[in-house]
mmCIF file as Biopython writes it, N, C-alpha, C and O atoms, coordinates in Angstrom:
data_model
#
loop_
_atom_site.group_PDB
_atom_site.id
_atom_site.type_symbol
_atom_site.label_atom_id
_atom_site.label_alt_id
_atom_site.label_comp_id
_atom_site.label_asym_id
_atom_site.label_entity_id
_atom_site.label_seq_id
_atom_site.pdbx_PDB_ins_code
_atom_site.Cartn_x
_atom_site.Cartn_y
_atom_site.Cartn_z
_atom_site.occupancy
_atom_site.B_iso_or_equiv
_atom_site.auth_seq_id
_atom_site.auth_asym_id
_atom_site.pdbx_PDB_model_num
ATOM 1   N N  . MET A ? 1  ? -8.715  2.615   19.648 1.0 0.0 1  A 1 
ATOM 2   C CA . MET A ? 1  ? -8.837  3.574   18.583 1.0 0.0 1  A 1 
ATOM 3   C C  . MET A ? 1  ? -7.829  3.335   17.451 1.0 0.0 1  A 1 
ATOM 4   O O  . MET A ? 1  ? -8.216  3.465   16.290 1.0 0.0 1  A 1 
ATOM 5   N N  . PRO A ? 2  ? -6.582  3.001   17.714 1.0 0.0 2  A 1 
ATOM 6   C CA . PRO A ? 2  ? -5.601  3.020   16.583 1.0 0.0 2  A 1 
ATOM 7   C C  . PRO A ? 2  ? -6.068  1.959   15.457 1.0 0.0 2  A 1 
ATOM 8   O O  . PRO A ? 2  ? -5.773  2.153   14.278 1.0 0.0 2  A 1 
ATOM 9   N N  . LEU A ? 3  ? -6.735  0.941   15.828 1.0 0.0 3  A 1 
ATOM 10  C CA . LEU A ? 3  ? -7.206  -0.042  14.829 1.0 0.0 3  A 1 
ATOM 11  C C  . LEU A ? 3  ? -8.304  0.643   14.073 1.0 0.0 3  A 1 
ATOM 12  O O  . LEU A ? 3  ? -8.386  0.412   12.866 1.0 0.0 3  A 1 
ATOM 13  N N  . GLN A ? 4  ? -9.127  1.431   14.620 1.0 0.0 4  A 1 
ATOM 14  C CA . GLN A ? 4  ? -10.208 2.082   13.803 1.0 0.0 4  A 1 
ATOM 15  C C  . GLN A ? 4  ? -9.573  3.115   12.905 1.0 0.0 4  A 1 
ATOM 16  O O  . GLN A ? 4  ? -10.096 3.318   11.810 1.0 0.0 4  A 1 
ATOM 17  N N  . VAL A ? 5  ? -8.520  3.774   13.253 1.0 0.0 5  A 1 
ATOM 18  C CA . VAL A ? 5  ? -7.911  4.753   12.381 1.0 0.0 5  A 1 
ATOM 19  C C  . VAL A ? 5  ? -7.254  3.989   11.252 1.0 0.0 5  A 1 
ATOM 20  O O  . VAL A ? 5  ? -7.302  4.404   10.094 1.0 0.0 5  A 1 
ATOM 21  N N  . LEU A ? 6  ? -6.654  2.898   11.589 1.0 0.0 6  A 1 
ATOM 22  C CA . LEU A ? 6  ? -5.873  2.156   10.459 1.0 0.0 6  A 1 
ATOM 23  C C  . LEU A ? 6  ? -6.888  1.530   9.430  1.0 0.0 6  A 1 
ATOM 24  O O  . LEU A ? 6  ? -6.656  1.479   8.222  1.0 0.0 6  A 1 
ATOM 25  N N  . LEU A ? 7  ? -7.964  1.087   9.988  1.0 0.0 7  A 1 
ATOM 26  C CA . LEU A ? 7  ? -9.022  0.336   9.044  1.0 0.0 7  A 1 
ATOM 27  C C  . LEU A ? 7  ? -9.935  1.226   8.393  1.0 0.0 7  A 1 
ATOM 28  O O  . LEU A ? 7  ? -10.399 0.919   7.295  1.0 0.0 7  A 1 
ATOM 29  N N  . THR A ? 8  ? -10.266 2.399   9.015  1.0 0.0 8  A 1 
ATOM 30  C CA . THR A ? 8  ? -11.356 3.265   8.380  1.0 0.0 8  A 1 
ATOM 31  C C  . THR A ? 8  ? -10.783 4.761   8.046  1.0 0.0 8  A 1 
ATOM 32  O O  . THR A ? 8  ? -11.348 5.490   7.231  1.0 0.0 8  A 1 
ATOM 33  N N  . GLY A ? 9  ? -9.636  5.132   8.737  1.0 0.0 9  A 1 
ATOM 34  C CA . GLY A ? 9  ? -9.199  6.450   8.503  1.0 0.0 9  A 1 
ATOM 35  C C  . GLY A ? 9  ? -9.866  7.453   9.406  1.0 0.0 9  A 1 
ATOM 36  O O  . GLY A ? 9  ? -9.569  8.646   9.341  1.0 0.0 9  A 1 
ATOM 37  N N  . LYS A ? 10 ? -10.807 6.962   10.289 1.0 0.0 10 A 1 
ATOM 38  C CA . LYS A ? 10 ? -11.515 7.998   11.211 1.0 0.0 10 A 1 
ATOM 39  C C  . LYS A ? 10 ? -11.313 7.721   12.559 1.0 0.0 10 A 1 
ATOM 40  O O  . LYS A ? 10 ? -11.001 6.598   12.955 1.0 0.0 10 A 1 
ATOM 41  N N  . LEU A ? 11 ? -11.492 8.780   13.358 1.0 0.0 11 A 1 
ATOM 42  C CA . LEU A ? 11 ? -11.200 8.646   14.802 1.0 0.0 11 A 1 
ATOM 43  C C  . LEU A ? 11 ? -12.505 8.127   15.500 1.0 0.0 11 A 1 
ATOM 44  O O  . LEU A ? 11 ? -12.451 7.498   16.557 1.0 0.0 11 A 1 
ATOM 45  N N  . HIS A ? 12 ? -13.639 8.410   14.878 1.0 0.0 12 A 1 
ATOM 46  C CA . HIS A ? 12 ? -14.913 7.864   15.622 1.0 0.0 12 A 1 
ATOM 47  C C  . HIS A ? 12 ? -15.820 7.084   14.639 1.0 0.0 12 A 1 
ATOM 48  O O  . HIS A ? 12 ? -15.807 7.266   13.422 1.0 0.0 12 A 1 
ATOM 49  N N  . GLY A ? 13 ? -16.543 6.271   15.235 1.0 0.0 13 A 1 
ATOM 50  C CA . GLY A ? 13 ? -17.408 5.428   14.357 1.0 0.0 13 A 1 
ATOM 51  C C  . GLY A ? 13 ? -17.924 4.309   15.072 1.0 0.0 13 A 1 
ATOM 52  O O  . GLY A ? 13 ? -17.773 4.227   16.291 1.0 0.0 13 A 1 
ATOM 53  N N  . PRO A ? 14 ? -18.533 3.425   14.396 1.0 0.0 14 A 1 
ATOM 54  C CA . PRO A ? 14 ? -19.219 2.109   15.045 1.0 0.0 14 A 1 
ATOM 55  C C  . PRO A ? 14 ? -18.156 1.228   15.717 1.0 0.0 14 A 1 
ATOM 56  O O  . PRO A ? 14 ? -16.959 1.465   15.550 1.0 0.0 14 A 1 
ATOM 57  N N  . ASP A ? 15 ? -18.571 0.260   16.441 1.0 0.0 15 A 1 
ATOM 58  C CA . ASP A ? 15 ? -17.747 -0.663  17.116 1.0 0.0 15 A 1 
ATOM 59  C C  . ASP A ? 15 ? -16.904 -1.321  16.144 1.0 0.0 15 A 1 
ATOM 60  O O  . ASP A ? 15 ? -17.453 -1.821  15.162 1.0 0.0 15 A 1 
ATOM 61  N N  . MET A ? 16 ? -15.540 -1.401  16.284 1.0 0.0 16 A 1 
ATOM 62  C CA . MET A ? 16 ? -14.660 -2.069  15.353 1.0 0.0 16 A 1 
ATOM 63  C C  . MET A ? 16 ? -14.850 -3.540  15.311 1.0 0.0 16 A 1 
ATOM 64  O O  . MET A ? 16 ? -14.643 -4.156  14.265 1.0 0.0 16 A 1 
ATOM 65  N N  . GLY A ? 17 ? -15.245 -4.145  16.425 1.0 0.0 17 A 1 
ATOM 66  C CA . GLY A ? 17 ? -15.325 -5.617  16.448 1.0 0.0 17 A 1 
ATOM 67  C C  . GLY A ? 17 ? -16.544 -5.960  15.389 1.0 0.0 17 A 1 
ATOM 68  O O  . GLY A ? 17 ? -16.358 -6.853  14.563 1.0 0.0 17 A 1 
ATOM 69  N N  . GLU A ? 18 ? -17.509 -5.405  15.416 1.0 0.0 18 A 1 
ATOM 70  C CA . GLU A ? 18 ? -18.673 -5.662  14.504 1.0 0.0 18 A 1 
ATOM 71  C C  . GLU A ? 18 ? -18.316 -5.217  13.087 1.0 0.0 18 A 1 
ATOM 72  O O  . GLU A ? 18 ? -18.699 -5.869  12.116 1.0 0.0 18 A 1 
ATOM 73  N N  . SER A ? 19 ? -17.596 -4.127  12.967 1.0 0.0 19 A 1 
ATOM 74  C CA . SER A ? 19 ? -17.169 -3.669  11.637 1.0 0.0 19 A 1 
ATOM 75  C C  . SER A ? 19 ? -16.247 -4.633  10.960 1.0 0.0 19 A 1 
ATOM 76  O O  . SER A ? 19 ? -16.358 -4.849  9.754  1.0 0.0 19 A 1 
ATOM 77  N N  . ILE A ? 20 ? -15.345 -5.216  11.692 1.0 0.0 20 A 1 
ATOM 78  C CA . ILE A ? 20 ? -14.447 -6.254  11.151 1.0 0.0 20 A 1 
ATOM 79  C C  . ILE A ? 20 ? -15.178 -7.353  10.663 1.0 0.0 20 A 1 
ATOM 80  O O  . ILE A ? 20 ? -14.982 -7.734  9.509  1.0 0.0 20 A 1 
ATOM 81  N N  . VAL A ? 21 ? -16.113 -7.991  11.498 1.0 0.0 21 A 1 
ATOM 82  C CA . VAL A ? 21 ? -16.960 -9.081  11.021 1.0 0.0 21 A 1 
ATOM 83  C C  . VAL A ? 21 ? -17.695 -8.711  9.808  1.0 0.0 21 A 1 
ATOM 84  O O  . VAL A ? 21 ? -17.817 -9.639  9.008  1.0 0.0 21 A 1 
ATOM 85  N N  . LEU A ? 22 ? -18.236 -7.547  9.456  1.0 0.0 22 A 1 
ATOM 86  C CA . LEU A ? 22 ? -18.854 -7.113  8.333  1.0 0.0 22 A 1 
ATOM 87  C C  . LEU A ? 22 ? -18.027 -7.060  7.202  1.0 0.0 22 A 1 
ATOM 88  O O  . LEU A ? 22 ? -18.351 -7.514  6.105  1.0 0.0 22 A 1 
ATOM 89  N N  . ILE A ? 23 ? -16.925 -6.491  7.467  1.0 0.0 23 A 1 
ATOM 90  C CA . ILE A ? 23 ? -15.982 -6.321  6.411  1.0 0.0 23 A 1 
ATOM 91  C C  . ILE A ? 23 ? -15.409 -7.766  5.834  1.0 0.0 23 A 1 
ATOM 92  O O  . ILE A ? 23 ? -15.205 -7.927  4.631  1.0 0.0 23 A 1 
ATOM 93  N N  . TYR A ? 24 ? -15.196 -8.693  6.721  1.0 0.0 24 A 1 
ATOM 94  C CA . TYR A ? 24 ? -14.811 -9.988  6.344  1.0 0.0 24 A 1 
ATOM 95  C C  . TYR A ? 24 ? -15.983 -10.701 5.560  1.0 0.0 24 A 1 
ATOM 96  O O  . TYR A ? 24 ? -15.748 -11.306 4.514  1.0 0.0 24 A 1 
ATOM 97  N N  . ARG A ? 25 ? -17.186 -10.619 6.067  1.0 0.0 25 A 1 
ATOM 98  C CA . ARG A ? 25 ? -18.181 -11.239 5.431  1.0 0.0 25 A 1 
ATOM 99  C C  . ARG A ? 25 ? -18.528 -10.698 4.048  1.0 0.0 25 A 1 
ATOM 100 O O  . ARG A ? 25 ? -18.805 -11.478 3.136  1.0 0.0 25 A 1 
ATOM 101 N N  . ALA A ? 26 ? -18.519 -9.415  3.881  1.0 0.0 26 A 1 
ATOM 102 C CA . ALA A ? 26 ? -18.684 -8.840  2.518  1.0 0.0 26 A 1 
ATOM 103 C C  . ALA A ? 26 ? -17.500 -9.218  1.615  1.0 0.0 26 A 1 
ATOM 104 O O  . ALA A ? 26 ? -17.707 -9.409  0.417  1.0 0.0 26 A 1 
ATOM 105 N N  . GLY A ? 27 ? -16.290 -9.333  2.128  1.0 0.0 27 A 1 
ATOM 106 C CA . GLY A ? 27 ? -15.225 -9.689  1.212  1.0 0.0 27 A 1 
ATOM 107 C C  . GLY A ? 27 ? -15.325 -11.175 0.817  1.0 0.0 27 A 1 
ATOM 108 O O  . GLY A ? 27 ? -14.967 -11.530 -0.306 1.0 0.0 27 A 1 
ATOM 109 N N  . THR A ? 28 ? -15.786 -12.012 1.682  1.0 0.0 28 A 1 
ATOM 110 C CA . THR A ? 28 ? -15.841 -13.473 1.322  1.0 0.0 28 A 1 
ATOM 111 C C  . THR A ? 28 ? -17.109 -14.002 0.772  1.0 0.0 28 A 1 
ATOM 112 O O  . THR A ? 28 ? -17.176 -15.166 0.377  1.0 0.0 28 A 1 
ATOM 113 N N  . SER A ? 29 ? -18.160 -13.159 0.728  1.0 0.0 29 A 1 
ATOM 114 C CA . SER A ? 29 ? -19.492 -13.662 0.284  1.0 0.0 29 A 1 
ATOM 115 C C  . SER A ? 29 ? -19.817 -13.301 -1.143 1.0 0.0 29 A 1 
ATOM 116 O O  . SER A ? 29 ? -20.757 -13.830 -1.738 1.0 0.0 29 A 1 
ATOM 117 N N  . GLY A ? 30 ? -19.079 -12.451 -1.651 1.0 0.0 30 A 1 
ATOM 118 C CA . GLY A ? 30 ? -19.430 -11.993 -3.026 1.0 0.0 30 A 1 
ATOM 119 C C  . GLY A ? 30 ? -20.529 -10.999 -3.030 1.0 0.0 30 A 1 
ATOM 120 O O  . GLY A ? 30 ? -21.167 -10.765 -4.057 1.0 0.0 30 A 1 
ATOM 121 N N  . THR A ? 31 ? -20.782 -10.356 -1.794 1.0 0.0 31 A 1 
ATOM 122 C CA . THR A ? 31 ? -21.811 -9.427  -1.747 1.0 0.0 31 A 1 
ATOM 123 C C  . THR A ? 31 ? -21.417 -8.144  -2.464 1.0 0.0 31 A 1 
ATOM 124 O O  . THR A ? 31 ? -22.269 -7.478  -3.052 1.0 0.0 31 A 1 
ATOM 125 N N  . VAL A ? 32 ? -20.071 -7.770  -2.421 1.0 0.0 32 A 1 
ATOM 126 C CA . VAL A ? 32 ? -19.655 -6.554  -2.996 1.0 0.0 32 A 1 
ATOM 127 C C  . VAL A ? 32 ? -18.824 -6.964  -4.254 1.0 0.0 32 A 1 
ATOM 128 O O  . VAL A ? 32 ? -17.877 -7.747  -4.173 1.0 0.0 32 A 1 
ATOM 129 N N  . THR A ? 33 ? -19.235 -6.391  -5.415 1.0 0.0 33 A 1 
ATOM 130 C CA . THR A ? 33 ? -18.620 -6.773  -6.600 1.0 0.0 33 A 1 
ATOM 131 C C  . THR A ? 33 ? -17.249 -6.136  -6.669 1.0 0.0 33 A 1 
ATOM 132 O O  . THR A ? 33 ? -16.966 -5.165  -5.967 1.0 0.0 33 A 1 
ATOM 133 N N  . PRO A ? 34 ? -16.373 -6.706  -7.548 1.0 0.0 34 A 1 
ATOM 134 C CA . PRO A ? 34 ? -14.955 -6.271  -7.659 1.0 0.0 34 A 1 
ATOM 135 C C  . PRO A ? 34 ? -14.860 -4.891  -8.298 1.0 0.0 34 A 1 
ATOM 136 O O  . PRO A ? 34 ? -13.844 -4.214  -8.138 1.0 0.0 34 A 1 
ATOM 137 N N  . GLN A ? 35 ? -15.897 -4.458  -9.019 1.0 0.0 35 A 1 
ATOM 138 C CA . GLN A ? 35 ? -15.934 -3.154  -9.695 1.0 0.0 35 A 1 
ATOM 139 C C  . GLN A ? 35 ? -16.053 -1.973  -8.777 1.0 0.0 35 A 1 
ATOM 140 O O  . GLN A ? 35 ? -15.807 -0.835  -9.179 1.0 0.0 35 A 1 
ATOM 141 N N  . VAL A ? 36 ? -16.434 -2.237  -7.527 1.0 0.0 36 A 1 
ATOM 142 C CA . VAL A ? 36 ? -16.541 -1.019  -6.692 1.0 0.0 36 A 1 
ATOM 143 C C  . VAL A ? 36 ? -15.150 -0.819  -5.912 1.0 0.0 36 A 1 
ATOM 144 O O  . VAL A ? 36 ? -15.052 0.115   -5.116 1.0 0.0 36 A 1 
ATOM 145 N N  . GLY A ? 37 ? -14.173 -1.611  -6.116 1.0 0.0 37 A 1 
ATOM 146 C CA . GLY A ? 37 ? -12.902 -1.381  -5.515 1.0 0.0 37 A 1 
ATOM 147 C C  . GLY A ? 37 ? -12.797 -1.766  -4.061 1.0 0.0 37 A 1 
ATOM 148 O O  . GLY A ? 37 ? -12.017 -1.216  -3.284 1.0 0.0 37 A 1 
ATOM 149 N N  . PHE A ? 38 ? -13.680 -2.809  -3.709 1.0 0.0 38 A 1 
ATOM 150 C CA . PHE A ? 38 ? -13.576 -3.189  -2.191 1.0 0.0 38 A 1 
ATOM 151 C C  . PHE A ? 38 ? -12.391 -3.888  -1.913 1.0 0.0 38 A 1 
ATOM 152 O O  . PHE A ? 38 ? -11.923 -4.699  -2.712 1.0 0.0 38 A 1 
ATOM 153 N N  . VAL A ? 39 ? -11.834 -3.605  -0.741 1.0 0.0 39 A 1 
ATOM 154 C CA . VAL A ? 39 ? -10.573 -4.117  -0.251 1.0 0.0 39 A 1 
ATOM 155 C C  . VAL A ? 39 ? -11.005 -5.228  0.870  1.0 0.0 39 A 1 
ATOM 156 O O  . VAL A ? 39 ? -11.659 -4.913  1.864  1.0 0.0 39 A 1 
ATOM 157 N N  . THR A ? 40 ? -10.606 -6.453  0.622  1.0 0.0 40 A 1 
ATOM 158 C CA . THR A ? 40 ? -10.872 -7.375  1.672  1.0 0.0 40 A 1 
ATOM 159 C C  . THR A ? 40 ? -10.020 -7.078  2.867  1.0 0.0 40 A 1 
ATOM 160 O O  . THR A ? 40 ? -9.009  -6.384  2.761  1.0 0.0 40 A 1 
ATOM 161 N N  . LEU A ? 41 ? -10.442 -7.627  4.077  1.0 0.0 41 A 1 
ATOM 162 C CA . LEU A ? 41 ? -9.636  -7.487  5.272  1.0 0.0 41 A 1 
ATOM 163 C C  . LEU A ? 41 ? -8.239  -8.056  5.069  1.0 0.0 41 A 1 
ATOM 164 O O  . LEU A ? 41 ? -7.278  -7.455  5.549  1.0 0.0 41 A 1 
ATOM 165 N N  . GLU A ? 42 ? -8.085  -9.132  4.413  1.0 0.0 42 A 1 
ATOM 166 C CA . GLU A ? 42 ? -6.808  -9.700  4.139  1.0 0.0 42 A 1 
ATOM 167 C C  . GLU A ? 42 ? -5.922  -8.719  3.379  1.0 0.0 42 A 1 
ATOM 168 O O  . GLU A ? 42 ? -4.742  -8.540  3.679  1.0 0.0 42 A 1 
ATOM 169 N N  . GLN A ? 43 ? -6.545  -8.090  2.380  1.0 0.0 43 A 1 
ATOM 170 C CA . GLN A ? 43 ? -5.719  -7.287  1.490  1.0 0.0 43 A 1 
ATOM 171 C C  . GLN A ? 43 ? -5.395  -5.942  2.377  1.0 0.0 43 A 1 
ATOM 172 O O  . GLN A ? 43 ? -4.278  -5.425  2.339  1.0 0.0 43 A 1 
ATOM 173 N N  . ARG A ? 44 ? -6.418  -5.442  3.144  1.0 0.0 44 A 1 
ATOM 174 C CA . ARG A ? 44 ? -5.976  -4.379  3.908  1.0 0.0 44 A 1 
ATOM 175 C C  . ARG A ? 44 ? -4.906  -4.596  4.941  1.0 0.0 44 A 1 
ATOM 176 O O  . ARG A ? 44 ? -4.063  -3.724  5.155  1.0 0.0 44 A 1 
ATOM 177 N N  . LEU A ? 45 ? -4.920  -5.723  5.576  1.0 0.0 45 A 1 
ATOM 178 C CA . LEU A ? 45 ? -3.960  -6.037  6.583  1.0 0.0 45 A 1 
ATOM 179 C C  . LEU A ? 45 ? -2.514  -6.283  5.892  1.0 0.0 45 A 1 
ATOM 180 O O  . LEU A ? 45 ? -1.475  -5.972  6.473  1.0 0.0 45 A 1 
ATOM 181 N N  . GLU A ? 46 ? -2.534  -6.805  4.744  1.0 0.0 46 A 1 
ATOM 182 C CA . GLU A ? 46 ? -1.340  -6.889  3.943  1.0 0.0 46 A 1 
ATOM 183 C C  . GLU A ? 46 ? -0.814  -5.600  3.668  1.0 0.0 46 A 1 
ATOM 184 O O  . GLU A ? 46 ? 0.372   -5.404  3.929  1.0 0.0 46 A 1 
ATOM 185 N N  . SER A ? 47 ? -1.559  -4.614  3.145  1.0 0.0 47 A 1 
ATOM 186 C CA . SER A ? 47 ? -1.189  -3.298  2.793  1.0 0.0 47 A 1 
ATOM 187 C C  . SER A ? 47 ? -0.614  -2.706  3.968  1.0 0.0 47 A 1 
ATOM 188 O O  . SER A ? 47 ? 0.440   -2.078  3.866  1.0 0.0 47 A 1 
ATOM 189 N N  . LEU A ? 48 ? -1.235  -2.850  5.150  1.0 0.0 48 A 1 
ATOM 190 C CA . LEU A ? 48 ? -0.761  -2.182  6.512  1.0 0.0 48 A 1 
ATOM 191 C C  . LEU A ? 48 ? 0.734   -2.748  6.800  1.0 0.0 48 A 1 
ATOM 192 O O  . LEU A ? 48 ? 1.611   -2.008  7.246  1.0 0.0 48 A 1 
ATOM 193 N N  . LYS A ? 49 ? 0.931   -3.982  6.538  1.0 0.0 49 A 1 
ATOM 194 C CA . LYS A ? 49 ? 2.250   -4.631  6.750  1.0 0.0 49 A 1 
ATOM 195 C C  . LYS A ? 49 ? 3.428   -3.928  5.962  1.0 0.0 49 A 1 
ATOM 196 O O  . LYS A ? 49 ? 4.585   -3.951  6.382  1.0 0.0 49 A 1 
ATOM 197 N N  . GLN A ? 50 ? 3.058   -3.312  4.807  1.0 0.0 50 A 1 
ATOM 198 C CA . GLN A ? 50 ? 3.914   -2.735  3.786  1.0 0.0 50 A 1 
ATOM 199 C C  . GLN A ? 50 ? 4.322   -1.336  4.326  1.0 0.0 50 A 1 
ATOM 200 O O  . GLN A ? 50 ? 5.281   -0.762  3.810  1.0 0.0 50 A 1 
ATOM 201 N N  . VAL A ? 51 ? 3.572   -0.721  5.432  1.0 0.0 51 A 1 
ATOM 202 C CA . VAL A ? 51 ? 3.713   0.610   5.749  1.0 0.0 51 A 1 
ATOM 203 C C  . VAL A ? 51 ? 5.152   0.640   6.540  1.0 0.0 51 A 1 
ATOM 204 O O  . VAL A ? 51 ? 5.403   -0.295  7.300  1.0 0.0 51 A 1 
ATOM 205 N N  . ASP A ? 52 ? 5.991   1.585   6.389  1.0 0.0 52 A 1 
ATOM 206 C CA . ASP A ? 52 ? 7.213   1.826   7.352  1.0 0.0 52 A 1 
ATOM 207 C C  . ASP A ? 52 ? 6.732   2.593   8.598  1.0 0.0 52 A 1 
ATOM 208 O O  . ASP A ? 52 ? 6.763   3.823   8.636  1.0 0.0 52 A 1 
ATOM 209 N N  . TRP A ? 53 ? 6.264   1.796   9.667  1.0 0.0 53 A 1 
ATOM 210 C CA . TRP A ? 53 ? 5.651   2.398   10.779 1.0 0.0 53 A 1 
ATOM 211 C C  . TRP A ? 53 ? 6.815   3.135   11.528 1.0 0.0 53 A 1 
ATOM 212 O O  . TRP A ? 53 ? 6.514   4.118   12.205 1.0 0.0 53 A 1 
ATOM 213 N N  . GLU A ? 54 ? 7.993   2.771   11.463 1.0 0.0 54 A 1 
ATOM 214 C CA . GLU A ? 54 ? 9.187   3.443   12.147 1.0 0.0 54 A 1 
ATOM 215 C C  . GLU A ? 54 ? 9.314   4.904   11.637 1.0 0.0 54 A 1 
ATOM 216 O O  . GLU A ? 54 ? 9.627   5.825   12.392 1.0 0.0 54 A 1 
ATOM 217 N N  . ALA A ? 55 ? 9.056   5.068   10.317 1.0 0.0 55 A 1 
ATOM 218 C CA . ALA A ? 55 ? 9.116   6.466   9.814  1.0 0.0 55 A 1 
ATOM 219 C C  . ALA A ? 55 ? 8.052   7.478   10.362 1.0 0.0 55 A 1 
ATOM 220 O O  . ALA A ? 55 ? 8.252   8.691   10.424 1.0 0.0 55 A 1 
ATOM 221 N N  . PHE A ? 56 ? 6.930   6.865   10.742 1.0 0.0 56 A 1 
ATOM 222 C CA . PHE A ? 56 ? 5.902   7.693   11.458 1.0 0.0 56 A 1 
ATOM 223 C C  . PHE A ? 56 ? 6.473   8.091   12.922 1.0 0.0 56 A 1 
ATOM 224 O O  . PHE A ? 56 ? 6.218   9.214   13.356 1.0 0.0 56 A 1 
ATOM 225 N N  . SER A ? 57 ? 7.168   7.270   13.611 1.0 0.0 57 A 1 
ATOM 226 C CA . SER A ? 57 ? 7.610   7.696   14.886 1.0 0.0 57 A 1 
ATOM 227 C C  . SER A ? 57 ? 8.770   8.826   14.882 1.0 0.0 57 A 1 
ATOM 228 O O  . SER A ? 57 ? 9.025   9.536   15.856 1.0 0.0 57 A 1 
ATOM 229 N N  . LYS A ? 58 ? 9.388   8.876   13.715 1.0 0.0 58 A 1 
ATOM 230 C CA . LYS A ? 58 ? 10.490  9.752   13.500 1.0 0.0 58 A 1 
ATOM 231 C C  . LYS A ? 58 ? 9.982   11.007  12.925 1.0 0.0 58 A 1 
ATOM 232 O O  . LYS A ? 58 ? 10.637  12.036  13.088 1.0 0.0 58 A 1 
ATOM 233 N N  . ALA A ? 59 ? 8.942   11.019  12.306 1.0 0.0 59 A 1 
ATOM 234 C CA . ALA A ? 59 ? 8.312   12.272  11.563 1.0 0.0 59 A 1 
ATOM 235 C C  . ALA A ? 59 ? 7.886   13.325  12.444 1.0 0.0 59 A 1 
ATOM 236 O O  . ALA A ? 59 ? 7.578   13.006  13.592 1.0 0.0 59 A 1 
ATOM 237 N N  . GLU A ? 60 ? 7.817   14.567  12.080 1.0 0.0 60 A 1 
ATOM 238 C CA . GLU A ? 60 ? 7.400   15.629  12.742 1.0 0.0 60 A 1 
ATOM 239 C C  . GLU A ? 60 ? 5.892   15.497  13.037 1.0 0.0 60 A 1 
ATOM 240 O O  . GLU A ? 60 ? 5.166   15.044  12.152 1.0 0.0 60 A 1 
ATOM 241 N N  . PRO A ? 61 ? 5.381   15.860  14.213 1.0 0.0 61 A 1 
ATOM 242 C CA . PRO A ? 61 ? 3.951   15.790  14.450 1.0 0.0 61 A 1 
ATOM 243 C C  . PRO A ? 61 ? 3.179   16.704  13.453 1.0 0.0 61 A 1 
ATOM 244 O O  . PRO A ? 61 ? 3.610   17.796  13.082 1.0 0.0 61 A 1 
ATOM 245 N N  . ALA A ? 62 ? 2.093   16.202  13.086 1.0 0.0 62 A 1 
ATOM 246 C CA . ALA A ? 62 ? 1.306   17.024  12.155 1.0 0.0 62 A 1 
ATOM 247 C C  . ALA A ? 62 ? 0.568   18.198  12.868 1.0 0.0 62 A 1 
ATOM 248 O O  . ALA A ? 62 ? 0.146   18.133  14.023 1.0 0.0 62 A 1 
ATOM 249 N N  . THR A ? 63 ? 0.469   19.186  12.118 1.0 0.0 63 A 1 
ATOM 250 C CA . THR A ? 63 ? -0.130  20.477  12.692 1.0 0.0 63 A 1 
ATOM 251 C C  . THR A ? 63 ? -1.703  20.279  12.603 1.0 0.0 63 A 1 
ATOM 252 O O  . THR A ? 63 ? -2.255  19.854  11.588 1.0 0.0 63 A 1 
ATOM 253 N N  . VAL A ? 64 ? -2.311  20.600  13.669 1.0 0.0 64 A 1 
ATOM 254 C CA . VAL A ? 64 ? -3.816  20.319  13.686 1.0 0.0 64 A 1 
ATOM 255 C C  . VAL A ? 64 ? -4.308  21.794  13.626 1.0 0.0 64 A 1 
ATOM 256 O O  . VAL A ? 64 ? -3.912  22.657  14.409 1.0 0.0 64 A 1 
ATOM 257 N N  . ALA A ? 65 ? -5.267  22.023  12.560 1.0 0.0 65 A 1 
ATOM 258 C CA . ALA A ? 65 ? -5.882  23.335  12.419 1.0 0.0 65 A 1 
ATOM 259 C C  . ALA A ? 65 ? -6.933  23.548  13.456 1.0 0.0 65 A 1 
ATOM 260 O O  . ALA A ? 65 ? -7.744  22.655  13.703 1.0 0.0 65 A 1 
ATOM 261 N N  . SER A ? 66 ? -6.952  24.747  14.099 1.0 0.0 66 A 1 
ATOM 262 C CA . SER A ? 66 ? -8.020  25.021  15.027 1.0 0.0 66 A 1 
ATOM 263 C C  . SER A ? 66 ? -9.058  25.930  14.247 1.0 0.0 66 A 1 
ATOM 264 O O  . SER A ? 66 ? -8.775  26.717  13.343 1.0 0.0 66 A 1 
ATOM 265 N N  . TYR A ? 67 ? -10.256 25.682  14.745 1.0 0.0 67 A 1 
ATOM 266 C CA . TYR A ? 67 ? -11.463 26.476  13.965 1.0 0.0 67 A 1 
ATOM 267 C C  . TYR A ? 67 ? -11.944 27.408  14.964 1.0 0.0 67 A 1 
ATOM 268 O O  . TYR A ? 67 ? -12.870 28.174  14.699 1.0 0.0 67 A 1 
#
């Protein structure tokens, strides 16, 4: 599930293996025009490399609202 959260920002959704293939194909086939702001898998992974993951482990846990 961590990969799903990193790539989609969601805890639940479709199988990530299939989603990664679709993201890659969309980014390399020209199916999605640059005007929509599509981020290719390579760009997404590069942006994830820039995150200071150590800061997350030192941060206070987020408060979850209960309904």
